[in-house]
N, C-alpha and C positions, 0 to 999 in steps of 0.2 A: 388017658384021651383029653379029647383039647375040648374048647369051650363054644358049646351050639348056639349061634349066632340065625338069629331069622328075625328077617324080617315086619314091623305090627306095622301097622298103623287102625289110627281111632276116623269114630264116623262121620264123614267132614270134609278126611283131609281127600286134593285127588289128587290122583293117581296115572301112572302110565305106566309098560311094558316095560320089565326088567329087559336092557339090552343082554344080558345073558340067558334072557329066557327060549330054549326053542321050538323050534315048531317047523313042522314038515313044508312049508308054505315059506320059499326058494326068495320072494320077491316083500318080504315079508316088511314093508314098515312103522319100524316099534316105536318109535319117534310121535306117531301120527295121531294114536288115541289118546286119548285124555279122561276119563273116567271121574267118580263122584261116589267115595265110597262108602254106601248106605244101612249098610249091617253089617254085624259080623256074628254068623252063627256060630260056627264052634272058631279050636284055634286056630291060631291059624287062618283060618277060610276068611276069608270076603265076599261078598254080594258089592258087583260095582253095577252107577252106572255109566257108559258111555254117550259118552257126549259124538263123540264117533268110535264106533266098532270094531273090536276086531274078530266078532264071532257074526256067526246068523241069526240068533238075537240078537236085532241094534239098541234094546236096553239097559239088559239087567247080565252080570254072569255073575260066576262061579271065580271066582279065584284065590290058589293059593299064594299065602306071599308074597314067598317068592316070589315070585311071578311080578311083583308087583315092584312098583319104586315108588316114591313122590314126586312129582313131575320136577321140584324143587333143587329133588338130588340126583336129579338124569345125568348132566354132563358130569357128576363123576363118577357116578358109577360108571359109563361107556367111558372113562377113560382107564380103572379100576382094570376093569377088564382088556384091555387094548395093550397093559403094561402087563398082563397076567400071559396075553398068546404070545406079545414079543419074546417074552422070557422062557418061553416055550419053543419058539423057537430056537433060539441062541443054543 
């Protein structure tokens, strides 16, 4: 079995939505949202205070750590996703 990798965050981390997050809204702008991790209630779940919100409750939302990425790591994660998609197309 392969090694399980998951994204983890500390309270106070600036996060945005991971570029590989699946959403049903077709025009969803992943790069627009920035939030601050304010609480970690359960393993790999986080309460985020959004400065710009991707959900109807504009202030808080619970997110799985796999749906988030640190703001400073976003470009790297986006490039990894594009490389994976390109490899699948070949």
